[in-house]
N, CA, C, O and CB atoms as a CASP TS submission, in Angstrom:
PFRMAT TS
TARGET T0000
AUTHOR 0000-0000-0000
METHOD Language model
MODEL 1
PARENT N/A
ATOM      1  N   UNK     1     -24.802  16.127  46.034  1.00  0.00           N
ATOM      2  CA  UNK     1     -25.388  14.955  45.428  1.00  0.00           C
ATOM      3  C   UNK     1     -25.646  15.182  43.941  1.00  0.00           C
ATOM      4  O   UNK     1     -25.375  14.322  43.102  1.00  0.00           O
ATOM      5  CB  UNK     1     -26.679  14.584  46.142  1.00  0.00           C
ATOM      6  N   UNK     2     -26.170  16.351  43.647  1.00  0.00           N
ATOM      7  CA  UNK     2     -26.441  16.717  42.244  1.00  0.00           C
ATOM      8  C   UNK     2     -25.143  16.739  41.442  1.00  0.00           C
ATOM      9  O   UNK     2     -25.091  16.239  40.319  1.00  0.00           O
ATOM     10  CB  UNK     2     -27.143  18.101  42.160  1.00  0.00           C
ATOM     11  N   UNK     3     -24.109  17.315  42.020  1.00  0.00           N
ATOM     12  CA  UNK     3     -22.813  17.382  41.346  1.00  0.00           C
ATOM     13  C   UNK     3     -22.214  15.991  41.132  1.00  0.00           C
ATOM     14  O   UNK     3     -21.636  15.721  40.079  1.00  0.00           O
ATOM     15  CB  UNK     3     -21.847  18.246  42.154  1.00  0.00           C
ATOM     16  N   UNK     4     -22.346  15.119  42.112  1.00  0.00           N
ATOM     17  CA  UNK     4     -21.816  13.765  41.988  1.00  0.00           C
ATOM     18  C   UNK     4     -22.506  13.024  40.839  1.00  0.00           C
ATOM     19  O   UNK     4     -21.863  12.306  40.074  1.00  0.00           O
ATOM     20  CB  UNK     4     -21.995  12.992  43.312  1.00  0.00           C
ATOM     21  N   UNK     5     -23.807  13.209  40.734  1.00  0.00           N
ATOM     22  CA  UNK     5     -24.559  12.565  39.660  1.00  0.00           C
ATOM     23  C   UNK     5     -24.073  13.080  38.307  1.00  0.00           C
ATOM     24  O   UNK     5     -23.909  12.304  37.366  1.00  0.00           O
ATOM     25  CB  UNK     5     -26.079  12.817  39.825  1.00  0.00           C
ATOM     26  N   UNK     6     -23.846  14.367  38.213  1.00  0.00           N
ATOM     27  CA  UNK     6     -23.369  14.965  36.958  1.00  0.00           C
ATOM     28  C   UNK     6     -21.961  14.470  36.618  1.00  0.00           C
ATOM     29  O   UNK     6     -21.646  14.204  35.458  1.00  0.00           O
ATOM     30  CB  UNK     6     -23.377  16.509  37.057  1.00  0.00           C
ATOM     31  N   UNK     7     -21.130  14.352  37.643  1.00  0.00           N
ATOM     32  CA  UNK     7     -19.765  13.843  37.430  1.00  0.00           C
ATOM     33  C   UNK     7     -19.821  12.417  36.893  1.00  0.00           C
ATOM     34  O   UNK     7     -19.086  12.072  35.968  1.00  0.00           O
ATOM     35  CB  UNK     7     -18.941  13.892  38.750  1.00  0.00           C
ATOM     36  N   UNK     8     -20.684  11.592  37.466  1.00  0.00           N
ATOM     37  CA  UNK     8     -20.835  10.209  37.011  1.00  0.00           C
ATOM     38  C   UNK     8     -21.315  10.189  35.557  1.00  0.00           C
ATOM     39  O   UNK     8     -20.824   9.400  34.750  1.00  0.00           O
ATOM     40  CB  UNK     8     -21.829   9.434  37.924  1.00  0.00           C
ATOM     41  N   UNK     9     -22.268  11.052  35.227  1.00  0.00           N
ATOM     42  CA  UNK     9     -22.770  11.135  33.847  1.00  0.00           C
ATOM     43  C   UNK     9     -21.643  11.522  32.882  1.00  0.00           C
ATOM     44  O   UNK     9     -21.498  10.933  31.810  1.00  0.00           O
ATOM     45  CB  UNK     9     -23.929  12.161  33.753  1.00  0.00           C
ATOM     46  N   UNK    10     -20.856  12.514  33.279  1.00  0.00           N
ATOM     47  CA  UNK    10     -19.752  12.964  32.435  1.00  0.00           C
ATOM     48  C   UNK    10     -18.696  11.874  32.269  1.00  0.00           C
ATOM     49  O   UNK    10     -18.162  11.680  31.177  1.00  0.00           O
ATOM     50  CB  UNK    10     -19.115  14.221  33.023  1.00  0.00           C
ATOM     51  N   UNK    11     -18.402  11.168  33.352  1.00  0.00           N
ATOM     52  CA  UNK    11     -17.439  10.065  33.256  1.00  0.00           C
ATOM     53  C   UNK    11     -17.963   8.954  32.358  1.00  0.00           C
ATOM     54  O   UNK    11     -17.204   8.375  31.581  1.00  0.00           O
ATOM     55  CB  UNK    11     -17.123   9.506  34.647  1.00  0.00           C
ATOM     56  N   UNK    12     -19.251   8.654  32.457  1.00  0.00           N
ATOM     57  CA  UNK    12     -19.851   7.622  31.608  1.00  0.00           C
ATOM     58  C   UNK    12     -19.780   8.044  30.143  1.00  0.00           C
ATOM     59  O   UNK    12     -19.430   7.239  29.279  1.00  0.00           O
ATOM     60  CB  UNK    12     -21.319   7.356  32.023  1.00  0.00           C
ATOM     61  N   UNK    13     -20.111   9.297  29.864  1.00  0.00           N
ATOM     62  CA  UNK    13     -20.019   9.804  28.500  1.00  0.00           C
ATOM     63  C   UNK    13     -18.587   9.741  27.986  1.00  0.00           C
ATOM     64  O   UNK    13     -18.343   9.408  26.826  1.00  0.00           O
ATOM     65  CB  UNK    13     -20.540  11.237  28.429  1.00  0.00           C
ATOM     66  N   UNK    14     -17.657  10.063  28.856  1.00  0.00           N
ATOM     67  CA  UNK    14     -16.244  10.022  28.488  1.00  0.00           C
ATOM     68  C   UNK    14     -15.819   8.596  28.140  1.00  0.00           C
ATOM     69  O   UNK    14     -15.104   8.385  27.160  1.00  0.00           O
ATOM     70  CB  UNK    14     -15.374  10.573  29.631  1.00  0.00           C
ATOM     71  N   UNK    15     -16.248   7.626  28.928  1.00  0.00           N
ATOM     72  CA  UNK    15     -15.914   6.231  28.653  1.00  0.00           C
ATOM     73  C   UNK    15     -16.537   5.758  27.340  1.00  0.00           C
ATOM     74  O   UNK    15     -15.904   5.028  26.577  1.00  0.00           O
ATOM     75  CB  UNK    15     -16.380   5.338  29.807  1.00  0.00           C
ATOM     76  N   UNK    16     -17.757   6.167  27.082  1.00  0.00           N
ATOM     77  CA  UNK    16     -18.423   5.799  25.827  1.00  0.00           C
ATOM     78  C   UNK    16     -17.646   6.363  24.643  1.00  0.00           C
ATOM     79  O   UNK    16     -17.422   5.673  23.649  1.00  0.00           O
ATOM     80  CB  UNK    16     -19.888   6.312  25.806  1.00  0.00           C
ATOM     81  N   UNK    17     -17.241   7.618  24.761  1.00  0.00           N
ATOM     82  CA  UNK    17     -16.458   8.243  23.690  1.00  0.00           C
ATOM     83  C   UNK    17     -15.114   7.547  23.503  1.00  0.00           C
ATOM     84  O   UNK    17     -14.658   7.357  22.376  1.00  0.00           O
ATOM     85  CB  UNK    17     -16.236   9.728  23.989  1.00  0.00           C
ATOM     86  N   UNK    18     -14.487   7.168  24.608  1.00  0.00           N
ATOM     87  CA  UNK    18     -13.215   6.455  24.513  1.00  0.00           C
ATOM     88  C   UNK    18     -13.398   5.115  23.809  1.00  0.00           C
ATOM     89  O   UNK    18     -12.571   4.722  22.986  1.00  0.00           O
ATOM     90  CB  UNK    18     -12.611   6.243  25.908  1.00  0.00           C
ATOM     91  N   UNK    19     -14.484   4.416  24.134  1.00  0.00           N
ATOM     92  CA  UNK    19     -14.773   3.146  23.454  1.00  0.00           C
ATOM     93  C   UNK    19     -14.965   3.366  21.955  1.00  0.00           C
ATOM     94  O   UNK    19     -14.476   2.582  21.142  1.00  0.00           O
ATOM     95  CB  UNK    19     -16.029   2.483  24.056  1.00  0.00           C
ATOM     96  N   UNK    20     -15.675   4.430  21.592  1.00  0.00           N
ATOM     97  CA  UNK    20     -15.878   4.743  20.175  1.00  0.00           C
ATOM     98  C   UNK    20     -14.548   5.044  19.490  1.00  0.00           C
ATOM     99  O   UNK    20     -14.302   4.612  18.364  1.00  0.00           O
ATOM    100  CB  UNK    20     -16.837   5.937  20.018  1.00  0.00           C
ATOM    101  N   UNK    21     -13.703   5.788  20.185  1.00  0.00           N
ATOM    102  CA  UNK    21     -12.389   6.121  19.616  1.00  0.00           C
ATOM    103  C   UNK    21     -11.539   4.869  19.447  1.00  0.00           C
ATOM    104  O   UNK    21     -10.818   4.740  18.457  1.00  0.00           O
ATOM    105  CB  UNK    21     -11.655   7.138  20.508  1.00  0.00           C
ATOM    106  N   UNK    22     -11.614   3.956  20.392  1.00  0.00           N
ATOM    107  CA  UNK    22     -10.861   2.705  20.300  1.00  0.00           C
ATOM    108  C   UNK    22     -11.350   1.892  19.108  1.00  0.00           C
ATOM    109  O   UNK    22     -10.547   1.335  18.359  1.00  0.00           O
ATOM    110  CB  UNK    22     -10.993   1.884  21.606  1.00  0.00           C
ATOM    111  N   UNK    23     -12.668   1.823  18.932  1.00  0.00           N
ATOM    112  CA  UNK    23     -13.223   1.107  17.784  1.00  0.00           C
ATOM    113  C   UNK    23     -12.768   1.740  16.473  1.00  0.00           C
ATOM    114  O   UNK    23     -12.413   1.040  15.525  1.00  0.00           O
ATOM    115  CB  UNK    23     -14.756   1.086  17.855  1.00  0.00           C
ATOM    116  N   UNK    24     -12.782   3.066  16.431  1.00  0.00           N
ATOM    117  CA  UNK    24     -12.322   3.762  15.227  1.00  0.00           C
ATOM    118  C   UNK    24     -10.837   3.492  14.976  1.00  0.00           C
ATOM    119  O   UNK    24     -10.420   3.305  13.833  1.00  0.00           O
ATOM    120  CB  UNK    24     -12.572   5.277  15.353  1.00  0.00           C
ATOM    121  N   UNK    25     -10.052   3.472  16.038  1.00  0.00           N
ATOM    122  CA  UNK    25      -8.615   3.203  15.897  1.00  0.00           C
ATOM    123  C   UNK    25      -8.374   1.788  15.393  1.00  0.00           C
ATOM    124  O   UNK    25      -7.498   1.565  14.557  1.00  0.00           O
ATOM    125  CB  UNK    25      -7.891   3.412  17.237  1.00  0.00           C
ATOM    126  N   UNK    26      -9.154   0.825  15.900  1.00  0.00           N
ATOM    127  CA  UNK    26      -9.029  -0.555  15.425  1.00  0.00           C
ATOM    128  C   UNK    26      -9.354  -0.634  13.930  1.00  0.00           C
ATOM    129  O   UNK    26      -8.657  -1.311  13.174  1.00  0.00           O
ATOM    130  CB  UNK    26      -9.962  -1.494  16.231  1.00  0.00           C
ATOM    131  N   UNK    27     -10.416   0.060  13.510  1.00  0.00           N
ATOM    132  CA  UNK    27     -10.792   0.062  12.100  1.00  0.00           C
ATOM    133  C   UNK    27      -9.698   0.720  11.252  1.00  0.00           C
ATOM    134  O   UNK    27      -9.377   0.242  10.164  1.00  0.00           O
ATOM    135  CB  UNK    27     -12.137   0.792  11.902  1.00  0.00           C
ATOM    136  N   UNK    28      -9.142   1.795  11.747  1.00  0.00           N
ATOM    137  CA  UNK    28      -8.057   2.475  11.040  1.00  0.00           C
ATOM    138  C   UNK    28      -6.847   1.552  10.916  1.00  0.00           C
ATOM    139  O   UNK    28      -6.214   1.491   9.862  1.00  0.00           O
ATOM    140  CB  UNK    28      -7.666   3.779  11.768  1.00  0.00           C
ATOM    141  N   UNK    29      -6.533   0.843  11.981  1.00  0.00           N
ATOM    142  CA  UNK    29      -5.403  -0.098  11.943  1.00  0.00           C
ATOM    143  C   UNK    29      -5.636  -1.198  10.922  1.00  0.00           C
ATOM    144  O   UNK    29      -4.717  -1.568  10.192  1.00  0.00           O
ATOM    145  CB  UNK    29      -5.170  -0.714  13.326  1.00  0.00           C
ATOM    146  N   UNK    30      -6.861  -1.731  10.859  1.00  0.00           N
ATOM    147  CA  UNK    30      -7.177  -2.758   9.866  1.00  0.00           C
ATOM    148  C   UNK    30      -7.018  -2.201   8.453  1.00  0.00           C
ATOM    149  O   UNK    30      -6.455  -2.851   7.573  1.00  0.00           O
ATOM    150  CB  UNK    30      -8.611  -3.290  10.072  1.00  0.00           C
ATOM    151  N   UNK    31      -7.520  -0.996   8.258  1.00  0.00           N
ATOM    152  CA  UNK    31      -7.423  -0.369   6.944  1.00  0.00           C
ATOM    153  C   UNK    31      -5.962  -0.171   6.556  1.00  0.00           C
ATOM    154  O   UNK    31      -5.576  -0.447   5.421  1.00  0.00           O
ATOM    155  CB  UNK    31      -8.169   0.978   6.929  1.00  0.00           C
ATOM    156  N   UNK    32      -5.164   0.298   7.480  1.00  0.00           N
ATOM    157  CA  UNK    32      -3.739   0.503   7.213  1.00  0.00           C
ATOM    158  C   UNK    32      -3.034  -0.818   6.928  1.00  0.00           C
ATOM    159  O   UNK    32      -2.156  -0.882   6.067  1.00  0.00           O
ATOM    160  CB  UNK    32      -3.072   1.207   8.396  1.00  0.00           C
ATOM    161  N   UNK    33      -3.412  -1.869   7.645  1.00  0.00           N
ATOM    162  CA  UNK    33      -2.809  -3.183   7.421  1.00  0.00           C
ATOM    163  C   UNK    33      -3.112  -3.661   6.000  1.00  0.00           C
ATOM    164  O   UNK    33      -2.221  -4.134   5.295  1.00  0.00           O
ATOM    165  CB  UNK    33      -3.327  -4.209   8.461  1.00  0.00           C
ATOM    166  N   UNK    34      -4.374  -3.534   5.586  1.00  0.00           N
ATOM    167  CA  UNK    34      -4.748  -3.959   4.237  1.00  0.00           C
ATOM    168  C   UNK    34      -4.068  -3.093   3.182  1.00  0.00           C
ATOM    169  O   UNK    34      -3.666  -3.582   2.126  1.00  0.00           O
ATOM    170  CB  UNK    34      -6.270  -3.903   4.062  1.00  0.00           C
ATOM    171  N   UNK    35      -3.946  -1.821   3.478  1.00  0.00           N
ATOM    172  CA  UNK    35      -3.260  -0.920   2.547  1.00  0.00           C
ATOM    173  C   UNK    35      -1.791  -1.310   2.425  1.00  0.00           C
ATOM    174  O   UNK    35      -1.223  -1.269   1.334  1.00  0.00           O
ATOM    175  CB  UNK    35      -3.389   0.550   3.011  1.00  0.00           C
ATOM    176  N   UNK    36      -1.187  -1.683   3.528  1.00  0.00           N
ATOM    177  CA  UNK    36       0.208  -2.118   3.512  1.00  0.00           C
ATOM    178  C   UNK    36       0.364  -3.394   2.686  1.00  0.00           C
ATOM    179  O   UNK    36       1.322  -3.535   1.925  1.00  0.00           O
ATOM    180  CB  UNK    36       0.719  -2.345   4.948  1.00  0.00           C
ATOM    181  N   UNK    37      -0.586  -4.324   2.841  1.00  0.00           N
ATOM    182  CA  UNK    37      -0.543  -5.556   2.051  1.00  0.00           C
ATOM    183  C   UNK    37      -0.636  -5.247   0.555  1.00  0.00           C
ATOM    184  O   UNK    37       0.111  -5.798  -0.253  1.00  0.00           O
ATOM    185  CB  UNK    37      -1.685  -6.504   2.471  1.00  0.00           C
ATOM    186  N   UNK    38      -1.574  -4.350   0.201  1.00  0.00           N
ATOM    187  CA  UNK    38      -1.735  -4.005  -1.209  1.00  0.00           C
ATOM    188  C   UNK    38      -0.505  -3.287  -1.738  1.00  0.00           C
ATOM    189  O   UNK    38      -0.089  -3.515  -2.874  1.00  0.00           O
ATOM    190  CB  UNK    38      -2.976  -3.137  -1.409  1.00  0.00           C
ATOM    191  N   UNK    39       0.078  -2.422  -0.921  1.00  0.00           N
ATOM    192  CA  UNK    39       1.280  -1.712  -1.335  1.00  0.00           C
ATOM    193  C   UNK    39       2.416  -2.693  -1.592  1.00  0.00           C
ATOM    194  O   UNK    39       3.166  -2.545  -2.557  1.00  0.00           O
ATOM    195  CB  UNK    39       1.692  -0.683  -0.274  1.00  0.00           C
ATOM    196  N   UNK    40       2.540  -3.687  -0.731  1.00  0.00           N
ATOM    197  CA  UNK    40       3.570  -4.709  -0.907  1.00  0.00           C
ATOM    198  C   UNK    40       3.356  -5.464  -2.214  1.00  0.00           C
ATOM    199  O   UNK    40       4.312  -5.732  -2.941  1.00  0.00           O
ATOM    200  CB  UNK    40       3.570  -5.688   0.280  1.00  0.00           C
ATOM    201  N   UNK    41       2.106  -5.807  -2.515  1.00  0.00           N
ATOM    202  CA  UNK    41       1.805  -6.507  -3.766  1.00  0.00           C
ATOM    203  C   UNK    41       2.141  -5.637  -4.974  1.00  0.00           C
ATOM    204  O   UNK    41       2.688  -6.123  -5.964  1.00  0.00           O
ATOM    205  CB  UNK    41       0.325  -6.917  -3.807  1.00  0.00           C
ATOM    206  N   UNK    42       1.813  -4.361  -4.887  1.00  0.00           N
ATOM    207  CA  UNK    42       2.125  -3.443  -5.993  1.00  0.00           C
ATOM    208  C   UNK    42       3.635  -3.334  -6.165  1.00  0.00           C
ATOM    209  O   UNK    42       4.125  -3.317  -7.295  1.00  0.00           O
ATOM    210  CB  UNK    42       1.507  -2.038  -5.739  1.00  0.00           C
ATOM    211  N   UNK    43       4.372  -3.262  -5.077  1.00  0.00           N
ATOM    212  CA  UNK    43       5.835  -3.198  -5.156  1.00  0.00           C
ATOM    213  C   UNK    43       6.386  -4.455  -5.831  1.00  0.00           C
ATOM    214  O   UNK    43       7.285  -4.372  -6.668  1.00  0.00           O
ATOM    215  CB  UNK    43       6.451  -3.033  -3.745  1.00  0.00           C
ATOM    216  N   UNK    44       5.843  -5.617  -5.464  1.00  0.00           N
ATOM    217  CA  UNK    44       6.296  -6.871  -6.074  1.00  0.00           C
ATOM    218  C   UNK    44       5.995  -6.875  -7.571  1.00  0.00           C
ATOM    219  O   UNK    44       6.815  -7.319  -8.375  1.00  0.00           O
ATOM    220  CB  UNK    44       5.624  -8.083  -5.390  1.00  0.00           C
ATOM    221  N   UNK    45       4.817  -6.381  -7.937  1.00  0.00           N
ATOM    222  CA  UNK    45       4.461  -6.311  -9.356  1.00  0.00           C
ATOM    223  C   UNK    45       5.365  -5.341 -10.105  1.00  0.00           C
ATOM    224  O   UNK    45       5.749  -5.597 -11.246  1.00  0.00           O
ATOM    225  CB  UNK    45       2.998  -5.892  -9.519  1.00  0.00           C
ATOM    226  N   UNK    46       5.702  -4.237  -9.465  1.00  0.00           N
ATOM    227  CA  UNK    46       6.595  -3.262 -10.101  1.00  0.00           C
ATOM    228  C   UNK    46       7.981  -3.868 -10.322  1.00  0.00           C
ATOM    229  O   UNK    46       8.593  -3.642 -11.365  1.00  0.00           O
ATOM    230  CB  UNK    46       6.703  -1.982  -9.241  1.00  0.00           C
ATOM    231  N   UNK    47       8.471  -4.621  -9.369  1.00  0.00           N
ATOM    232  CA  UNK    47       9.771  -5.285  -9.522  1.00  0.00           C
ATOM    233  C   UNK    47       9.714  -6.271 -10.690  1.00  0.00           C
ATOM    234  O   UNK    47      10.622  -6.321 -11.519  1.00  0.00           O
ATOM    235  CB  UNK    47      10.178  -6.018  -8.209  1.00  0.00           C
ATOM    236  N   UNK    48       8.631  -7.055 -10.742  1.00  0.00           N
ATOM    237  CA  UNK    48       8.471  -8.006 -11.838  1.00  0.00           C
ATOM    238  C   UNK    48       8.421  -7.282 -13.184  1.00  0.00           C
ATOM    239  O   UNK    48       9.091  -7.681 -14.136  1.00  0.00           O
ATOM    240  CB  UNK    48       7.199  -8.844 -11.638  1.00  0.00           C
ATOM    241  N   UNK    49       7.620  -6.214 -13.254  1.00  0.00           N
ATOM    242  CA  UNK    49       7.518  -5.462 -14.504  1.00  0.00           C
ATOM    243  C   UNK    49       8.848  -4.830 -14.895  1.00  0.00           C
ATOM    244  O   UNK    49       9.196  -4.789 -16.075  1.00  0.00           O
ATOM    245  CB  UNK    49       6.451  -4.383 -14.383  1.00  0.00           C
ATOM    246  N   UNK    50       9.585  -4.341 -13.916  1.00  0.00           N
ATOM    247  CA  UNK    50      10.894  -3.769 -14.192  1.00  0.00           C
ATOM    248  C   UNK    50      11.825  -4.820 -14.779  1.00  0.00           C
ATOM    249  O   UNK    50      12.571  -4.545 -15.719  1.00  0.00           O
ATOM    250  CB  UNK    50      11.499  -3.173 -12.919  1.00  0.00           C
ATOM    251  N   UNK    51      11.777  -6.026 -14.219  1.00  0.00           N
ATOM    252  CA  UNK    51      12.587  -7.124 -14.759  1.00  0.00           C
ATOM    253  C   UNK    51      12.187  -7.435 -16.197  1.00  0.00           C
ATOM    254  O   UNK    51      13.041  -7.658 -17.055  1.00  0.00           O
ATOM    255  CB  UNK    51      12.442  -8.384 -13.884  1.00  0.00           C
ATOM    256  N   UNK    52      10.889  -7.448 -16.448  1.00  0.00           N
ATOM    257  CA  UNK    52      10.404  -7.735 -17.809  1.00  0.00           C
ATOM    258  C   UNK    52      10.843  -6.656 -18.794  1.00  0.00           C
ATOM    259  O   UNK    52      11.248  -6.964 -19.915  1.00  0.00           O
ATOM    260  CB  UNK    52       8.870  -7.855 -17.818  1.00  0.00           C
ATOM    261  N   UNK    53      10.765  -5.405 -18.382  1.00  0.00           N
ATOM    262  CA  UNK    53      11.198  -4.302 -19.248  1.00  0.00           C
ATOM    263  C   UNK    53      12.694  -4.404 -19.521  1.00  0.00           C
ATOM    264  O   UNK    53      13.141  -4.164 -20.643  1.00  0.00           O
ATOM    265  CB  UNK    53      10.863  -2.933 -18.604  1.00  0.00           C
ATOM    266  N   UNK    54      13.458  -4.755 -18.513  1.00  0.00           N
ATOM    267  CA  UNK    54      14.902  -4.931 -18.700  1.00  0.00           C
ATOM    268  C   UNK    54      15.184  -6.034 -19.716  1.00  0.00           C
ATOM    269  O   UNK    54      16.024  -5.872 -20.601  1.00  0.00           O
ATOM    270  CB  UNK    54      15.586  -5.260 -17.357  1.00  0.00           C
ATOM    271  N   UNK    55      14.471  -7.162 -19.583  1.00  0.00           N
ATOM    272  CA  UNK    55      14.651  -8.258 -20.539  1.00  0.00           C
ATOM    273  C   UNK    55      14.263  -7.818 -21.951  1.00  0.00           C
ATOM    274  O   UNK    55      14.949  -8.142 -22.920  1.00  0.00           O
ATOM    275  CB  UNK    55      13.817  -9.482 -20.117  1.00  0.00           C
ATOM    276  N   UNK    56      13.161  -7.081 -22.058  1.00  0.00           N
ATOM    277  CA  UNK    56      12.739  -6.601 -23.375  1.00  0.00           C
ATOM    278  C   UNK    56      13.754  -5.630 -23.971  1.00  0.00           C
ATOM    279  O   UNK    56      14.016  -5.654 -25.174  1.00  0.00           O
ATOM    280  CB  UNK    56      11.373  -5.927 -23.279  1.00  0.00           C
ATOM    281  N   UNK    57      14.317  -4.787 -23.132  1.00  0.00           N
ATOM    282  CA  UNK    57      15.337  -3.854 -23.615  1.00  0.00           C
ATOM    283  C   UNK    57      16.568  -4.597 -24.124  1.00  0.00           C
ATOM    284  O   UNK    57      17.134  -4.234 -25.156  1.00  0.00           O
ATOM    285  CB  UNK    57      15.736  -2.880 -22.502  1.00  0.00           C
ATOM    286  N   UNK    58      16.979  -5.633 -23.404  1.00  0.00           N
ATOM    287  CA  UNK    58      18.119  -6.434 -23.845  1.00  0.00           C
ATOM    288  C   UNK    58      17.807  -7.141 -25.161  1.00  0.00           C
ATOM    289  O   UNK    58      18.648  -7.191 -26.059  1.00  0.00           O
ATOM    290  CB  UNK    58      18.502  -7.460 -22.769  1.00  0.00           C
ATOM    291  N   UNK    59      16.611  -7.682 -25.271  1.00  0.00           N
ATOM    292  CA  UNK    59      16.218  -8.353 -26.506  1.00  0.00           C
ATOM    293  C   UNK    59      16.166  -7.363 -27.668  1.00  0.00           C
ATOM    294  O   UNK    59      16.576  -7.690 -28.782  1.00  0.00           O
ATOM    295  CB  UNK    59      14.856  -9.039 -26.332  1.00  0.00           C
ATOM    296  N   UNK    60      15.669  -6.167 -27.413  1.00  0.00           N
ATOM    297  CA  UNK    60      15.621  -5.133 -28.450  1.00  0.00           C
ATOM    298  C   UNK    60      17.029  -4.764 -28.898  1.00  0.00           C
ATOM    299  O   UNK    60      17.276  -4.587 -30.091  1.00  0.00           O
ATOM    300  CB  UNK    60      14.879  -3.882 -27.939  1.00  0.00           C
ATOM    301  N   UNK    61      17.944  -4.648 -27.955  1.00  0.00           N
ATOM    302  CA  UNK    61      19.328  -4.321 -28.295  1.00  0.00           C
ATOM    303  C   UNK    61      19.941  -5.438 -29.152  1.00  0.00           C
ATOM    304  O   UNK    61      20.637  -5.166 -30.130  1.00  0.00           O
ATOM    305  CB  UNK    61      20.167  -4.102 -27.007  1.00  0.00           C
ATOM    306  N   UNK    62      19.677  -6.688 -28.778  1.00  0.00           N
ATOM    307  CA  UNK    62      20.193  -7.810 -29.567  1.00  0.00           C
ATOM    308  C   UNK    62      19.590  -7.812 -30.970  1.00  0.00           C
ATOM    309  O   UNK    62      20.295  -8.053 -31.950  1.00  0.00           O
ATOM    310  CB  UNK    62      19.896  -9.145 -28.862  1.00  0.00           C
ATOM    311  N   UNK    63      18.312  -7.550 -31.066  1.00  0.00           N
ATOM    312  CA  UNK    63      17.654  -7.503 -32.375  1.00  0.00           C
ATOM    313  C   UNK    63      18.205  -6.356 -33.227  1.00  0.00           C
ATOM    314  O   UNK    63      18.403  -6.505 -34.432  1.00  0.00           O
ATOM    315  CB  UNK    63      16.131  -7.350 -32.203  1.00  0.00           C
ATOM    316  N   UNK    64      18.444  -5.224 -32.591  1.00  0.00           N
ATOM    317  CA  UNK    64      18.992  -4.077 -33.315  1.00  0.00           C
ATOM    318  C   UNK    64      20.379  -4.423 -33.869  1.00  0.00           C
ATOM    319  O   UNK    64      20.685  -4.127 -35.024  1.00  0.00           O
ATOM    320  CB  UNK    64      19.070  -2.831 -32.390  1.00  0.00           C
ATOM    321  N   UNK    65      21.214  -5.054 -33.030  1.00  0.00           N
ATOM    322  CA  UNK    65      22.540  -5.469 -33.497  1.00  0.00           C
ATOM    323  C   UNK    65      22.444  -6.445 -34.662  1.00  0.00           C
ATOM    324  O   UNK    65      23.186  -6.339 -35.638  1.00  0.00           O
ATOM    325  CB  UNK    65      23.329  -6.103 -32.355  1.00  0.00           C
ATOM    326  N   UNK    66      21.526  -7.388 -34.549  1.00  0.00           N
ATOM    327  CA  UNK    66      21.354  -8.383 -35.609  1.00  0.00           C
ATOM    328  C   UNK    66      20.899  -7.711 -36.906  1.00  0.00           C
ATOM    329  O   UNK    66      21.375  -8.058 -37.987  1.00  0.00           O
ATOM    330  CB  UNK    66      20.336  -9.463 -35.178  1.00  0.00           C
ATOM    331  N   UNK    67      19.989  -6.763 -36.798  1.00  0.00           N
ATOM    332  CA  UNK    67      19.510  -6.040 -37.992  1.00  0.00           C
ATOM    333  C   UNK    67      20.652  -5.243 -38.629  1.00  0.00           C
ATOM    334  O   UNK    67      20.813  -5.245 -39.849  1.00  0.00           O
ATOM    335  CB  UNK    67      18.333  -5.088 -37.623  1.00  0.00           C
ATOM    336  N   UNK    68      21.437  -4.567 -37.795  1.00  0.00           N
ATOM    337  CA  UNK    68      22.549  -3.782 -38.324  1.00  0.00           C
ATOM    338  C   UNK    68      23.604  -4.688 -38.972  1.00  0.00           C
ATOM    339  O   UNK    68      24.171  -4.345 -40.009  1.00  0.00           O
ATOM    340  CB  UNK    68      23.185  -2.941 -37.205  1.00  0.00           C
ATOM    341  N   UNK    69      23.859  -5.828 -38.361  1.00  0.00           N
ATOM    342  CA  UNK    69      24.810  -6.788 -38.953  1.00  0.00           C
ATOM    343  C   UNK    69      24.288  -7.287 -40.290  1.00  0.00           C
ATOM    344  O   UNK    69      25.038  -7.384 -41.261  1.00  0.00           O
ATOM    345  CB  UNK    69      25.057  -7.984 -37.999  1.00  0.00           C
ATOM    346  N   UNK    70      23.025  -7.597 -40.335  1.00  0.00           N
ATOM    347  CA  UNK    70      22.414  -8.054 -41.576  1.00  0.00           C
ATOM    348  C   UNK    70      22.441  -6.952 -42.645  1.00  0.00           C
ATOM    349  O   UNK    70      22.681  -7.219 -43.823  1.00  0.00           O
ATOM    350  CB  UNK    70      20.971  -8.509 -41.317  1.00  0.00           C
ATOM    351  N   UNK    71      22.194  -5.732 -42.217  1.00  0.00           N
ATOM    352  CA  UNK    71      22.225  -4.605 -43.151  1.00  0.00           C
ATOM    353  C   UNK    71      23.632  -4.403 -43.711  1.00  0.00           C
ATOM    354  O   UNK    71      23.781  -4.073 -44.887  1.00  0.00           O
ATOM    355  CB  UNK    71      21.739  -3.317 -42.457  1.00  0.00           C
ATOM    356  N   UNK    72      24.668  -4.596 -42.889  1.00  0.00           N
ATOM    357  CA  UNK    72      26.059  -4.478 -43.352  1.00  0.00           C
ATOM    358  C   UNK    72      26.364  -5.542 -44.395  1.00  0.00           C
ATOM    359  O   UNK    72      27.084  -5.279 -45.359  1.00  0.00           O
ATOM    360  CB  UNK    72      27.043  -4.598 -42.168  1.00  0.00           C
ATOM    361  N   UNK    73      25.827  -6.732 -44.211  1.00  0.00           N
ATOM    362  CA  UNK    73      26.098  -7.819 -45.159  1.00  0.00           C
ATOM    363  C   UNK    73      25.404  -7.588 -46.499  1.00  0.00           C
ATOM    364  O   UNK    73      25.874  -8.024 -47.550  1.00  0.00           O
ATOM    365  CB  UNK    73      25.649  -9.157 -44.569  1.00  0.00           C
ATOM    366  N   UNK    74      24.273  -6.890 -46.429  1.00  0.00           N
ATOM    367  CA  UNK    74      23.517  -6.658 -47.669  1.00  0.00           C
ATOM    368  C   UNK    74      24.131  -5.478 -48.352  1.00  0.00           C
ATOM    369  O   UNK    74      23.675  -5.078 -49.423  1.00  0.00           O
ATOM    370  CB  UNK    74      21.995  -6.421 -47.401  1.00  0.00           C
TER
END
């Protein structure tokens, strides 16, 4: 009888711990989901910035050519 009571106590403690672990896992999943969303936003911003840098580089090249052409004429 004493052993059965102890077994029940241990099983109850085990279930409580499992519930805590499940709650922690749910919180971890939420955190990972939000992190994934933020990572996606950062990736989108990086793509946009890369496009802007490319456009600026092209504009700089055009300006450099124009300056050199103007310098040749002078």
